[in-house]
PDB file of N, CA, C and O in Angstrom:
ATOM      1  N   MET A   1     -29.926  11.716  31.026  1.00  0.00           N
ATOM      2  CA  MET A   1     -28.527  11.548  31.345  1.00  0.00           C
ATOM      3  C   MET A   1     -27.985  10.222  30.794  1.00  0.00           C
ATOM      4  O   MET A   1     -26.863  10.147  30.294  1.00  0.00           O
ATOM      5  N   ARG A   2     -28.806   9.196  30.900  1.00  0.00           N
ATOM      6  CA  ARG A   2     -28.377   7.883  30.408  1.00  0.00           C
ATOM      7  C   ARG A   2     -28.157   7.918  28.898  1.00  0.00           C
ATOM      8  O   ARG A   2     -27.209   7.314  28.396  1.00  0.00           O
ATOM      9  N   ARG A   3     -29.005   8.604  28.188  1.00  0.00           N
ATOM     10  CA  ARG A   3     -28.888   8.733  26.730  1.00  0.00           C
ATOM     11  C   ARG A   3     -27.573   9.436  26.364  1.00  0.00           C
ATOM     12  O   ARG A   3     -26.898   9.029  25.418  1.00  0.00           O
ATOM     13  N   LEU A   4     -27.214  10.470  27.095  1.00  0.00           N
ATOM     14  CA  LEU A   4     -25.976  11.201  26.855  1.00  0.00           C
ATOM     15  C   LEU A   4     -24.766  10.293  27.074  1.00  0.00           C
ATOM     16  O   LEU A   4     -23.803  10.343  26.310  1.00  0.00           O
ATOM     17  N   ASN A   5     -24.816   9.470  28.109  1.00  0.00           N
ATOM     18  CA  ASN A   5     -23.727   8.529  28.368  1.00  0.00           C
ATOM     19  C   ASN A   5     -23.584   7.524  27.225  1.00  0.00           C
ATOM     20  O   ASN A   5     -22.467   7.171  26.846  1.00  0.00           O
ATOM     21  N   GLN A   6     -24.687   7.072  26.685  1.00  0.00           N
ATOM     22  CA  GLN A   6     -24.646   6.133  25.568  1.00  0.00           C
ATOM     23  C   GLN A   6     -24.020   6.779  24.332  1.00  0.00           C
ATOM     24  O   GLN A   6     -23.209   6.161  23.642  1.00  0.00           O
ATOM     25  N   ILE A   7     -24.396   8.004  24.065  1.00  0.00           N
ATOM     26  CA  ILE A   7     -23.850   8.724  22.910  1.00  0.00           C
ATOM     27  C   ILE A   7     -22.348   8.936  23.090  1.00  0.00           C
ATOM     28  O   ILE A   7     -21.575   8.739  22.152  1.00  0.00           O
ATOM     29  N   LEU A   8     -21.938   9.332  24.280  1.00  0.00           N
ATOM     30  CA  LEU A   8     -20.514   9.528  24.546  1.00  0.00           C
ATOM     31  C   LEU A   8     -19.734   8.222  24.389  1.00  0.00           C
ATOM     32  O   LEU A   8     -18.626   8.225  23.853  1.00  0.00           O
ATOM     33  N   LEU A   9     -20.292   7.131  24.841  1.00  0.00           N
ATOM     34  CA  LEU A   9     -19.637   5.831  24.718  1.00  0.00           C
ATOM     35  C   LEU A   9     -19.462   5.449  23.251  1.00  0.00           C
ATOM     36  O   LEU A   9     -18.400   4.966  22.859  1.00  0.00           O
ATOM     37  N   VAL A  10     -20.489   5.661  22.448  1.00  0.00           N
ATOM     38  CA  VAL A  10     -20.407   5.360  21.022  1.00  0.00           C
ATOM     39  C   VAL A  10     -19.335   6.221  20.355  1.00  0.00           C
ATOM     40  O   VAL A  10     -18.552   5.714  19.551  1.00  0.00           O
ATOM     41  N   LEU A  11     -19.289   7.492  20.672  1.00  0.00           N
ATOM     42  CA  LEU A  11     -18.281   8.381  20.094  1.00  0.00           C
ATOM     43  C   LEU A  11     -16.867   7.977  20.505  1.00  0.00           C
ATOM     44  O   LEU A  11     -15.952   8.012  19.683  1.00  0.00           O
ATOM     45  N   ILE A  12     -16.686   7.603  21.742  1.00  0.00           N
ATOM     46  CA  ILE A  12     -15.358   7.177  22.217  1.00  0.00           C
ATOM     47  C   ILE A  12     -14.925   5.896  21.506  1.00  0.00           C
ATOM     48  O   ILE A  12     -13.772   5.781  21.090  1.00  0.00           O
ATOM     49  N   LEU A  13     -15.822   4.946  21.364  1.00  0.00           N
ATOM     50  CA  LEU A  13     -15.490   3.699  20.670  1.00  0.00           C
ATOM     51  C   LEU A  13     -15.173   3.944  19.200  1.00  0.00           C
ATOM     52  O   LEU A  13     -14.246   3.343  18.656  1.00  0.00           O
ATOM     53  N   ALA A  14     -15.931   4.819  18.558  1.00  0.00           N
ATOM     54  CA  ALA A  14     -15.682   5.131  17.152  1.00  0.00           C
ATOM     55  C   ALA A  14     -14.331   5.808  16.982  1.00  0.00           C
ATOM     56  O   ALA A  14     -13.581   5.462  16.069  1.00  0.00           O
ATOM     57  N   LEU A  15     -14.013   6.745  17.826  1.00  0.00           N
ATOM     58  CA  LEU A  15     -12.731   7.437  17.757  1.00  0.00           C
ATOM     59  C   LEU A  15     -11.580   6.463  18.008  1.00  0.00           C
ATOM     60  O   LEU A  15     -10.550   6.528  17.336  1.00  0.00           O
ATOM     61  N   GLY A  16     -11.754   5.576  18.960  1.00  0.00           N
ATOM     62  CA  GLY A  16     -10.730   4.568  19.240  1.00  0.00           C
ATOM     63  C   GLY A  16     -10.485   3.671  18.036  1.00  0.00           C
ATOM     64  O   GLY A  16      -9.343   3.303  17.760  1.00  0.00           O
ATOM     65  N   GLY A  17     -11.532   3.320  17.323  1.00  0.00           N
ATOM     66  CA  GLY A  17     -11.392   2.506  16.115  1.00  0.00           C
ATOM     67  C   GLY A  17     -10.623   3.230  15.029  1.00  0.00           C
ATOM     68  O   GLY A  17      -9.792   2.628  14.350  1.00  0.00           O
ATOM     69  N   LEU A  18     -10.892   4.520  14.858  1.00  0.00           N
ATOM     70  CA  LEU A  18     -10.182   5.305  13.850  1.00  0.00           C
ATOM     71  C   LEU A  18      -8.703   5.430  14.177  1.00  0.00           C
ATOM     72  O   LEU A  18      -7.858   5.311  13.289  1.00  0.00           O
ATOM     73  N   VAL A  19      -8.388   5.667  15.429  1.00  0.00           N
ATOM     74  CA  VAL A  19      -6.998   5.777  15.850  1.00  0.00           C
ATOM     75  C   VAL A  19      -6.294   4.449  15.632  1.00  0.00           C
ATOM     76  O   VAL A  19      -5.147   4.419  15.187  1.00  0.00           O
ATOM     77  N   SER A  20      -6.971   3.356  15.940  1.00  0.00           N
ATOM     78  CA  SER A  20      -6.398   2.027  15.771  1.00  0.00           C
ATOM     79  C   SER A  20      -6.107   1.741  14.298  1.00  0.00           C
ATOM     80  O   SER A  20      -5.038   1.223  13.973  1.00  0.00           O
ATOM     81  N   LEU A  21      -7.038   2.070  13.406  1.00  0.00           N
ATOM     82  CA  LEU A  21      -6.829   1.853  11.971  1.00  0.00           C
ATOM     83  C   LEU A  21      -5.683   2.696  11.449  1.00  0.00           C
ATOM     84  O   LEU A  21      -4.877   2.219  10.650  1.00  0.00           O
ATOM     85  N   SER A  22      -5.601   3.934  11.886  1.00  0.00           N
ATOM     86  CA  SER A  22      -4.530   4.819  11.458  1.00  0.00           C
ATOM     87  C   SER A  22      -3.182   4.271  11.900  1.00  0.00           C
ATOM     88  O   SER A  22      -2.226   4.288  11.125  1.00  0.00           O
ATOM     89  N   PHE A  23      -3.091   3.789  13.124  1.00  0.00           N
ATOM     90  CA  PHE A  23      -1.851   3.225  13.637  1.00  0.00           C
ATOM     91  C   PHE A  23      -1.449   1.994  12.838  1.00  0.00           C
ATOM     92  O   PHE A  23      -0.280   1.837  12.486  1.00  0.00           O
ATOM     93  N   MET A  24      -2.418   1.112  12.545  1.00  0.00           N
ATOM     94  CA  MET A  24      -2.109  -0.110  11.795  1.00  0.00           C
ATOM     95  C   MET A  24      -1.622   0.224  10.402  1.00  0.00           C
ATOM     96  O   MET A  24      -0.684  -0.409   9.915  1.00  0.00           O
ATOM     97  N   GLU A  25      -2.228   1.198   9.745  1.00  0.00           N
ATOM     98  CA  GLU A  25      -1.835   1.548   8.386  1.00  0.00           C
ATOM     99  C   GLU A  25      -0.425   2.117   8.364  1.00  0.00           C
ATOM    100  O   GLU A  25       0.364   1.776   7.483  1.00  0.00           O
ATOM    101  N   LYS A  26      -0.095   2.977   9.321  1.00  0.00           N
ATOM    102  CA  LYS A  26       1.225   3.577   9.364  1.00  0.00           C
ATOM    103  C   LYS A  26       2.302   2.568   9.713  1.00  0.00           C
ATOM    104  O   LYS A  26       3.449   2.723   9.294  1.00  0.00           O
ATOM    105  N   ASN A  27       1.957   1.539  10.469  1.00  0.00           N
ATOM    106  CA  ASN A  27       2.936   0.583  10.928  1.00  0.00           C
ATOM    107  C   ASN A  27       2.912  -0.719  10.139  1.00  0.00           C
ATOM    108  O   ASN A  27       3.587  -1.680  10.510  1.00  0.00           O
ATOM    109  N   SER A  28       2.164  -0.760   9.084  1.00  0.00           N
ATOM    110  CA  SER A  28       2.111  -1.939   8.238  1.00  0.00           C
ATOM    111  C   SER A  28       3.289  -1.919   7.271  1.00  0.00           C
ATOM    112  O   SER A  28       3.642  -0.869   6.736  1.00  0.00           O
ATOM    113  N   THR A  29       3.890  -3.076   7.052  1.00  0.00           N
ATOM    114  CA  THR A  29       4.993  -3.166   6.100  1.00  0.00           C
ATOM    115  C   THR A  29       4.476  -2.918   4.694  1.00  0.00           C
ATOM    116  O   THR A  29       5.098  -2.201   3.910  1.00  0.00           O
ATOM    117  N   PHE A  30       3.345  -3.511   4.384  1.00  0.00           N
ATOM    118  CA  PHE A  30       2.743  -3.328   3.071  1.00  0.00           C
ATOM    119  C   PHE A  30       1.445  -2.552   3.226  1.00  0.00           C
ATOM    120  O   PHE A  30       0.715  -2.729   4.201  1.00  0.00           O
ATOM    121  N   ALA A  31       1.170  -1.703   2.269  1.00  0.00           N
ATOM    122  CA  ALA A  31      -0.090  -0.977   2.251  1.00  0.00           C
ATOM    123  C   ALA A  31      -0.576  -0.947   0.816  1.00  0.00           C
ATOM    124  O   ALA A  31       0.223  -0.982  -0.120  1.00  0.00           O
ATOM    125  N   ALA A  32      -1.856  -0.884   0.648  1.00  0.00           N
ATOM    126  CA  ALA A  32      -2.404  -0.867  -0.704  1.00  0.00           C
ATOM    127  C   ALA A  32      -2.754   0.549  -1.103  1.00  0.00           C
ATOM    128  O   ALA A  32      -3.278   1.321  -0.299  1.00  0.00           O
ATOM    129  N   GLU A  33      -2.466   0.884  -2.335  1.00  0.00           N
ATOM    130  CA  GLU A  33      -2.895   2.160  -2.888  1.00  0.00           C
ATOM    131  C   GLU A  33      -4.132   1.889  -3.720  1.00  0.00           C
ATOM    132  O   GLU A  33      -4.205   0.881  -4.422  1.00  0.00           O
ATOM    133  N   LYS A  34      -5.094   2.774  -3.647  1.00  0.00           N
ATOM    134  CA  LYS A  34      -6.333   2.574  -4.382  1.00  0.00           C
ATOM    135  C   LYS A  34      -6.173   2.890  -5.860  1.00  0.00           C
ATOM    136  O   LYS A  34      -6.710   2.170  -6.702  1.00  0.00           O
ATOM    137  N   GLU A  35      -5.456   3.935  -6.188  1.00  0.00           N
ATOM    138  CA  GLU A  35      -5.317   4.355  -7.581  1.00  0.00           C
ATOM    139  C   GLU A  35      -3.880   4.746  -7.873  1.00  0.00           C
ATOM    140  O   GLU A  35      -3.116   5.110  -6.979  1.00  0.00           O
ATOM    141  N   THR A  36      -3.535   4.660  -9.151  1.00  0.00           N
ATOM    142  CA  THR A  36      -2.231   5.122  -9.586  1.00  0.00           C
ATOM    143  C   THR A  36      -2.328   6.619  -9.849  1.00  0.00           C
ATOM    144  O   THR A  36      -3.171   7.048 -10.636  1.00  0.00           O
ATOM    145  N   PRO A  37      -1.484   7.423  -9.208  1.00  0.00           N
ATOM    146  CA  PRO A  37      -1.530   8.873  -9.465  1.00  0.00           C
ATOM    147  C   PRO A  37      -1.269   9.172 -10.937  1.00  0.00           C
ATOM    148  O   PRO A  37      -0.421   8.541 -11.567  1.00  0.00           O
ATOM    149  N   TYR A  38      -2.003  10.137 -11.475  1.00  0.00           N
ATOM    150  CA  TYR A  38      -1.832  10.475 -12.893  1.00  0.00           C
ATOM    151  C   TYR A  38      -0.402  10.901 -13.207  1.00  0.00           C
ATOM    152  O   TYR A  38       0.061  10.733 -14.335  1.00  0.00           O
ATOM    153  N   SER A  39       0.298  11.446 -12.224  1.00  0.00           N
ATOM    154  CA  SER A  39       1.660  11.908 -12.473  1.00  0.00           C
ATOM    155  C   SER A  39       2.626  10.763 -12.755  1.00  0.00           C
ATOM    156  O   SER A  39       3.704  10.992 -13.303  1.00  0.00           O
ATOM    157  N   THR A  40       2.259   9.528 -12.388  1.00  0.00           N
ATOM    158  CA  THR A  40       3.156   8.401 -12.638  1.00  0.00           C
ATOM    159  C   THR A  40       2.806   7.635 -13.909  1.00  0.00           C
ATOM    160  O   THR A  40       3.633   6.879 -14.419  1.00  0.00           O
ATOM    161  N   LEU A  41       1.599   7.816 -14.426  1.00  0.00           N
ATOM    162  CA  LEU A  41       1.192   7.090 -15.627  1.00  0.00           C
ATOM    163  C   LEU A  41       2.126   7.413 -16.790  1.00  0.00           C
ATOM    164  O   LEU A  41       2.419   8.580 -17.054  1.00  0.00           O
ATOM    165  N   GLY A  42       2.586   6.382 -17.479  1.00  0.00           N
ATOM    166  CA  GLY A  42       3.461   6.567 -18.628  1.00  0.00           C
ATOM    167  C   GLY A  42       4.934   6.604 -18.281  1.00  0.00           C
ATOM    168  O   GLY A  42       5.776   6.501 -19.172  1.00  0.00           O
ATOM    169  N   ASN A  43       5.270   6.751 -16.992  1.00  0.00           N
ATOM    170  CA  ASN A  43       6.678   6.759 -16.597  1.00  0.00           C
ATOM    171  C   ASN A  43       7.305   5.393 -16.842  1.00  0.00           C
ATOM    172  O   ASN A  43       6.655   4.361 -16.673  1.00  0.00           O
ATOM    173  N   LYS A  44       8.562   5.394 -17.238  1.00  0.00           N
ATOM    174  CA  LYS A  44       9.303   4.151 -17.392  1.00  0.00           C
ATOM    175  C   LYS A  44       9.927   3.796 -16.052  1.00  0.00           C
ATOM    176  O   LYS A  44      10.584   4.622 -15.419  1.00  0.00           O
ATOM    177  N   VAL A  45       9.712   2.550 -15.626  1.00  0.00           N
ATOM    178  CA  VAL A  45      10.289   2.057 -14.384  1.00  0.00           C
ATOM    179  C   VAL A  45      10.827   0.651 -14.603  1.00  0.00           C
ATOM    180  O   VAL A  45      10.552   0.015 -15.620  1.00  0.00           O
ATOM    181  N   VAL A  46      11.592   0.185 -13.640  1.00  0.00           N
ATOM    182  CA  VAL A  46      12.147  -1.165 -13.700  1.00  0.00           C
ATOM    183  C   VAL A  46      11.362  -2.047 -12.737  1.00  0.00           C
ATOM    184  O   VAL A  46      11.168  -1.696 -11.573  1.00  0.00           O
ATOM    185  N   CYS A  47      10.915  -3.190 -13.233  1.00  0.00           N
ATOM    186  CA  CYS A  47      10.216  -4.154 -12.378  1.00  0.00           C
ATOM    187  C   CYS A  47      11.244  -4.722 -11.393  1.00  0.00           C
ATOM    188  O   CYS A  47      12.286  -5.217 -11.822  1.00  0.00           O
ATOM    189  N   PRO A  48      10.975  -4.662 -10.088  1.00  0.00           N
ATOM    190  CA  PRO A  48      11.952  -5.155  -9.126  1.00  0.00           C
ATOM    191  C   PRO A  48      12.162  -6.666  -9.184  1.00  0.00           C
ATOM    192  O   PRO A  48      13.170  -7.165  -8.682  1.00  0.00           O
ATOM    193  N   VAL A  49      11.239  -7.393  -9.781  1.00  0.00           N
ATOM    194  CA  VAL A  49      11.358  -8.851  -9.845  1.00  0.00           C
ATOM    195  C   VAL A  49      12.111  -9.296 -11.087  1.00  0.00           C
ATOM    196  O   VAL A  49      13.067 -10.066 -10.990  1.00  0.00           O
ATOM    197  N   THR A  50      11.689  -8.815 -12.261  1.00  0.00           N
ATOM    198  CA  THR A  50      12.321  -9.266 -13.512  1.00  0.00           C
ATOM    199  C   THR A  50      13.495  -8.404 -13.935  1.00  0.00           C
ATOM    200  O   THR A  50      14.368  -8.850 -14.678  1.00  0.00           O
ATOM    201  N   GLY A  51      13.511  -7.165 -13.458  1.00  0.00           N
ATOM    202  CA  GLY A  51      14.546  -6.234 -13.891  1.00  0.00           C
ATOM    203  C   GLY A  51      14.244  -5.605 -15.234  1.00  0.00           C
ATOM    204  O   GLY A  51      15.061  -4.854 -15.767  1.00  0.00           O
ATOM    205  N   GLY A  52      13.067  -5.906 -15.794  1.00  0.00           N
ATOM    206  CA  GLY A  52      12.674  -5.372 -17.093  1.00  0.00           C
ATOM    207  C   GLY A  52      12.119  -3.958 -16.991  1.00  0.00           C
ATOM    208  O   GLY A  52      11.510  -3.589 -15.987  1.00  0.00           O
ATOM    209  N   LEU A  53      12.337  -3.174 -18.043  1.00  0.00           N
ATOM    210  CA  LEU A  53      11.855  -1.802 -18.125  1.00  0.00           C
ATOM    211  C   LEU A  53      10.454  -1.807 -18.733  1.00  0.00           C
ATOM    212  O   LEU A  53      10.214  -2.509 -19.715  1.00  0.00           O
ATOM    213  N   PHE A  54       9.528  -1.036 -18.165  1.00  0.00           N
ATOM    214  CA  PHE A  54       8.170  -0.954 -18.712  1.00  0.00           C
ATOM    215  C   PHE A  54       7.557   0.387 -18.346  1.00  0.00           C
ATOM    216  O   PHE A  54       8.057   1.088 -17.466  1.00  0.00           O
ATOM    217  N   ASN A  55       6.469   0.741 -19.025  1.00  0.00           N
ATOM    218  CA  ASN A  55       5.722   1.977 -18.749  1.00  0.00           C
ATOM    219  C   ASN A  55       4.588   1.685 -17.778  1.00  0.00           C
ATOM    220  O   ASN A  55       3.880   0.690 -17.933  1.00  0.00           O
ATOM    221  N   ILE A  56       4.411   2.535 -16.784  1.00  0.00           N
ATOM    222  CA  ILE A  56       3.313   2.380 -15.822  1.00  0.00           C
ATOM    223  C   ILE A  56       1.999   2.715 -16.518  1.00  0.00           C
ATOM    224  O   ILE A  56       1.883   3.737 -17.195  1.00  0.00           O
ATOM    225  N   THR A  57       1.010   1.835 -16.340  1.00  0.00           N
ATOM    226  CA  THR A  57      -0.339   2.068 -16.852  1.00  0.00           C
ATOM    227  C   THR A  57      -1.313   2.009 -15.675  1.00  0.00           C
ATOM    228  O   THR A  57      -0.921   1.699 -14.550  1.00  0.00           O
ATOM    229  N   GLU A  58      -2.579   2.307 -15.944  1.00  0.00           N
ATOM    230  CA  GLU A  58      -3.593   2.229 -14.896  1.00  0.00           C
ATOM    231  C   GLU A  58      -3.746   0.805 -14.376  1.00  0.00           C
ATOM    232  O   GLU A  58      -4.188   0.609 -13.244  1.00  0.00           O
ATOM    233  N   LYS A  59      -3.387  -0.194 -15.185  1.00  0.00           N
ATOM    234  CA  LYS A  59      -3.539  -1.594 -14.800  1.00  0.00           C
ATOM    235  C   LYS A  59      -2.275  -2.176 -14.182  1.00  0.00           C
ATOM    236  O   LYS A  59      -2.266  -3.345 -13.795  1.00  0.00           O
ATOM    237  N   SER A  60      -1.214  -1.393 -14.082  1.00  0.00           N
ATOM    238  CA  SER A  60       0.033  -1.904 -13.508  1.00  0.00           C
ATOM    239  C   SER A  60      -0.174  -2.305 -12.053  1.00  0.00           C
ATOM    240  O   SER A  60      -0.751  -1.558 -11.263  1.00  0.00           O
ATOM    241  N   GLU A  61       0.304  -3.493 -11.715  1.00  0.00           N
ATOM    242  CA  GLU A  61       0.259  -3.947 -10.329  1.00  0.00           C
ATOM    243  C   GLU A  61       1.264  -3.130  -9.523  1.00  0.00           C
ATOM    244  O   GLU A  61       2.307  -2.725 -10.037  1.00  0.00           O
ATOM    245  N   LYS A  62       0.935  -2.894  -8.253  1.00  0.00           N
ATOM    246  CA  LYS A  62       1.848  -2.116  -7.408  1.00  0.00           C
ATOM    247  C   LYS A  62       1.728  -2.577  -5.970  1.00  0.00           C
ATOM    248  O   LYS A  62       0.739  -3.187  -5.565  1.00  0.00           O
ATOM    249  N   SER A  63       2.765  -2.268  -5.213  1.00  0.00           N
ATOM    250  CA  SER A  63       2.790  -2.582  -3.796  1.00  0.00           C
ATOM    251  C   SER A  63       3.575  -1.483  -3.090  1.00  0.00           C
ATOM    252  O   SER A  63       4.542  -0.953  -3.638  1.00  0.00           O
ATOM    253  N   VAL A  64       3.161  -1.147  -1.882  1.00  0.00           N
ATOM    254  CA  VAL A  64       3.886  -0.157  -1.090  1.00  0.00           C
ATOM    255  C   VAL A  64       4.640  -0.924  -0.013  1.00  0.00           C
ATOM    256  O   VAL A  64       4.043  -1.650   0.782  1.00  0.00           O
ATOM    257  N   TYR A  65       5.946  -0.755   0.003  1.00  0.00           N
ATOM    258  CA  TYR A  65       6.787  -1.440   0.980  1.00  0.00           C
ATOM    259  C   TYR A  65       7.677  -0.410   1.657  1.00  0.00           C
ATOM    260  O   TYR A  65       8.441   0.296   1.000  1.00  0.00           O
ATOM    261  N   LEU A  66       7.568  -0.335   2.969  1.00  0.00           N
ATOM    262  CA  LEU A  66       8.334   0.629   3.767  1.00  0.00           C
ATOM    263  C   LEU A  66       8.211   2.052   3.227  1.00  0.00           C
ATOM    264  O   LEU A  66       9.189   2.799   3.180  1.00  0.00           O
ATOM    265  N   GLY A  67       6.994   2.412   2.820  1.00  0.00           N
ATOM    266  CA  GLY A  67       6.715   3.773   2.388  1.00  0.00           C
ATOM    267  C   GLY A  67       7.037   4.087   0.941  1.00  0.00           C
ATOM    268  O   GLY A  67       6.833   5.222   0.509  1.00  0.00           O
ATOM    269  N   LYS A  68       7.531   3.126   0.175  1.00  0.00           N
ATOM    270  CA  LYS A  68       7.863   3.365  -1.227  1.00  0.00           C
ATOM    271  C   LYS A  68       6.976   2.507  -2.120  1.00  0.00           C
ATOM    272  O   LYS A  68       6.711   1.346  -1.808  1.00  0.00           O
ATOM    273  N   VAL A  69       6.515   3.084  -3.238  1.00  0.00           N
ATOM    274  CA  VAL A  69       5.658   2.364  -4.175  1.00  0.00           C
ATOM    275  C   VAL A  69       6.528   1.637  -5.192  1.00  0.00           C
ATOM    276  O   VAL A  69       7.411   2.232  -5.809  1.00  0.00           O
ATOM    277  N   TYR A  70       6.268   0.352  -5.357  1.00  0.00           N
ATOM    278  CA  TYR A  70       6.958  -0.466  -6.362  1.00  0.00           C
ATOM    279  C   TYR A  70       5.928  -0.936  -7.372  1.00  0.00           C
ATOM    280  O   TYR A  70       4.866  -1.435  -7.002  1.00  0.00           O
ATOM    281  N   TYR A  71       6.247  -0.775  -8.653  1.00  0.00           N
ATOM    282  CA  TYR A  71       5.361  -1.192  -9.735  1.00  0.00           C
ATOM    283  C   TYR A  71       5.918  -2.456 -10.369  1.00  0.00           C
ATOM    284  O   TYR A  71       7.129  -2.681 -10.373  1.00  0.00           O
ATOM    285  N   PHE A  72       5.018  -3.284 -10.909  1.00  0.00           N
ATOM    286  CA  PHE A  72       5.409  -4.559 -11.494  1.00  0.00           C
ATOM    287  C   PHE A  72       4.963  -4.650 -12.940  1.00  0.00           C
ATOM    288  O   PHE A  72       3.913  -4.130 -13.318  1.00  0.00           O
ATOM    289  N   CYS A  73       5.771  -5.313 -13.735  1.00  0.00           N
ATOM    290  CA  CYS A  73       5.486  -5.412 -15.167  1.00  0.00           C
ATOM    291  C   CYS A  73       4.284  -6.307 -15.452  1.00  0.00           C
ATOM    292  O   CYS A  73       3.633  -6.164 -16.487  1.00  0.00           O
ATOM    293  N   CYS A  74       3.988  -7.234 -14.534  1.00  0.00           N
ATOM    294  CA  CYS A  74       2.853  -8.141 -14.732  1.00  0.00           C
ATOM    295  C   CYS A  74       2.311  -8.576 -13.368  1.00  0.00           C
ATOM    296  O   CYS A  74       3.002  -8.448 -12.358  1.00  0.00           O
ATOM    297  N   PRO A  75       1.094  -9.084 -13.337  1.00  0.00           N
ATOM    298  CA  PRO A  75       0.506  -9.501 -12.057  1.00  0.00           C
ATOM    299  C   PRO A  75       1.305 -10.613 -11.363  1.00  0.00           C
ATOM    300  O   PRO A  75       1.283 -10.708 -10.135  1.00  0.00           O
ATOM    301  N   GLY A  76       2.001 -11.441 -12.121  1.00  0.00           N
ATOM    302  CA  GLY A  76       2.754 -12.543 -11.541  1.00  0.00           C
ATOM    303  C   GLY A  76       3.963 -12.107 -10.726  1.00  0.00           C
ATOM    304  O   GLY A  76       4.502 -12.908  -9.962  1.00  0.00           O
ATOM    305  N   CYS A  77       4.396 -10.883 -10.864  1.00  0.00           N
ATOM    306  CA  CYS A  77       5.577 -10.403 -10.132  1.00  0.00           C
ATOM    307  C   CYS A  77       5.244  -9.882  -8.735  1.00  0.00           C
ATOM    308  O   CYS A  77       6.120  -9.835  -7.872  1.00  0.00           O
ATOM    309  N   LYS A  78       4.011  -9.496  -8.506  1.00  0.00           N
ATOM    310  CA  LYS A  78       3.644  -8.884  -7.230  1.00  0.00           C
ATOM    311  C   LYS A  78       3.735  -9.884  -6.067  1.00  0.00           C
ATOM    312  O   LYS A  78       4.267  -9.544  -5.010  1.00  0.00           O
ATOM    313  N   THR A  79       3.234 -11.086  -6.241  1.00  0.00           N
ATOM    314  CA  THR A  79       3.205 -12.068  -5.153  1.00  0.00           C
ATOM    315  C   THR A  79       4.594 -12.465  -4.673  1.00  0.00           C
ATOM    316  O   THR A  79       4.837 -12.450  -3.466  1.00  0.00           O
ATOM    317  N   PRO A  80       5.518 -12.821  -5.564  1.00  0.00           N
ATOM    318  CA  PRO A  80       6.847 -13.175  -5.058  1.00  0.00           C
ATOM    319  C   PRO A  80       7.549 -12.002  -4.374  1.00  0.00           C
ATOM    320  O   PRO A  80       8.290 -12.196  -3.410  1.00  0.00           O
ATOM    321  N   PHE A  81       7.316 -10.789  -4.872  1.00  0.00           N
ATOM    322  CA  PHE A  81       7.907  -9.609  -4.246  1.00  0.00           C
ATOM    323  C   PHE A  81       7.389  -9.453  -2.824  1.00  0.00           C
ATOM    324  O   PHE A  81       8.169  -9.226  -1.900  1.00  0.00           O
ATOM    325  N   GLU A  82       6.072  -9.573  -2.644  1.00  0.00           N
ATOM    326  CA  GLU A  82       5.488  -9.384  -1.325  1.00  0.00           C
ATOM    327  C   GLU A  82       5.871 -10.501  -0.355  1.00  0.00           C
ATOM    328  O   GLU A  82       5.878 -10.283   0.856  1.00  0.00           O
ATOM    329  N   LYS A  83       6.188 -11.682  -0.862  1.00  0.00           N
ATOM    330  CA  LYS A  83       6.628 -12.774   0.007  1.00  0.00           C
ATOM    331  C   LYS A  83       8.045 -12.542   0.522  1.00  0.00           C
ATOM    332  O   LYS A  83       8.359 -12.901   1.657  1.00  0.00           O
ATOM    333  N   ASN A  84       8.901 -11.946  -0.303  1.00  0.00           N
ATOM    334  CA  ASN A  84      10.296 -11.736   0.085  1.00  0.00           C
ATOM    335  C   ASN A  84      10.858 -10.496  -0.605  1.00  0.00           C
ATOM    336  O   ASN A  84      11.685 -10.618  -1.509  1.00  0.00           O
ATOM    337  N   PRO A  85      10.425  -9.305  -0.193  1.00  0.00           N
ATOM    338  CA  PRO A  85      10.849  -8.082  -0.887  1.00  0.00           C
ATOM    339  C   PRO A  85      12.348  -7.834  -0.819  1.00  0.00           C
ATOM    340  O   PRO A  85      12.934  -7.314  -1.769  1.00  0.00           O
ATOM    341  N   ASP A  86      12.970  -8.198   0.289  1.00  0.00           N
ATOM    342  CA  ASP A  86      14.409  -7.933   0.419  1.00  0.00           C
ATOM    343  C   ASP A  86      15.231  -8.691  -0.622  1.00  0.00           C
ATOM    344  O   ASP A  86      16.288  -8.222  -1.043  1.00  0.00           O
ATOM    345  N   LYS A  87      14.757  -9.834  -1.027  1.00  0.00           N
ATOM    346  CA  LYS A  87      15.438 -10.614  -2.072  1.00  0.00           C
ATOM    347  C   LYS A  87      15.533  -9.809  -3.363  1.00  0.00           C
ATOM    348  O   LYS A  87      16.559  -9.838  -4.043  1.00  0.00           O
ATOM    349  N   TYR A  88      14.475  -9.097  -3.695  1.00  0.00           N
ATOM    350  CA  TYR A  88      14.422  -8.337  -4.951  1.00  0.00           C
ATOM    351  C   TYR A  88      15.003  -6.941  -4.823  1.00  0.00           C
ATOM    352  O   TYR A  88      15.458  -6.368  -5.813  1.00  0.00           O
ATOM    353  N   LEU A  89      14.994  -6.390  -3.630  1.00  0.00           N
ATOM    354  CA  LEU A  89      15.497  -5.042  -3.450  1.00  0.00           C
ATOM    355  C   LEU A  89      17.013  -4.997  -3.315  1.00  0.00           C
ATOM    356  O   LEU A  89      17.599  -3.916  -3.382  1.00  0.00           O
ATOM    357  N   LYS A  90      17.649  -6.120  -3.131  1.00  0.00           N
ATOM    358  CA  LYS A  90      19.111  -6.166  -3.064  1.00  0.00           C
ATOM    359  C   LYS A  90      19.720  -5.739  -4.385  1.00  0.00           C
ATOM    360  O   LYS A  90      20.868  -5.299  -4.432  1.00  0.00           O
ATOM    361  N   LYS A  91      18.947  -5.869  -5.470  1.00  0.00           N
ATOM    362  CA  LYS A  91      19.408  -5.513  -6.800  1.00  0.00           C
ATOM    363  C   LYS A  91      19.552  -4.001  -6.956  1.00  0.00           C
ATOM    364  O   LYS A  91      20.323  -3.539  -7.796  1.00  0.00           O
ATOM    365  N   GLU A  92      18.812  -3.219  -6.148  1.00  0.00           N
ATOM    366  CA  GLU A  92      18.802  -1.748  -6.303  1.00  0.00           C
ATOM    367  C   GLU A  92      20.133  -1.130  -5.983  1.00  0.00           C
ATOM    368  O   GLU A  92      20.283   0.089  -6.065  1.00  0.00           O
TER     369      GLU A  92
END
């Protein structure tokens, strides 16, 4: 009986951790994407920081803000955007 209680406790703690991670990811302002979807590769987009037009590549920096993916023309644009996204999104 004691062994069963231990197993149940481990399962409850593991499930609680998963629910907690899911909640944090959904409620996070920024989220990271692991890969660029193939459907976006080659698309022309505007960098929200510089306003320049560029093609999305596998190496393009990106950030998810409020559920939308933003791509950047260079690695140097991602940090200022993430520090103050509203400053750059006012241009849209």
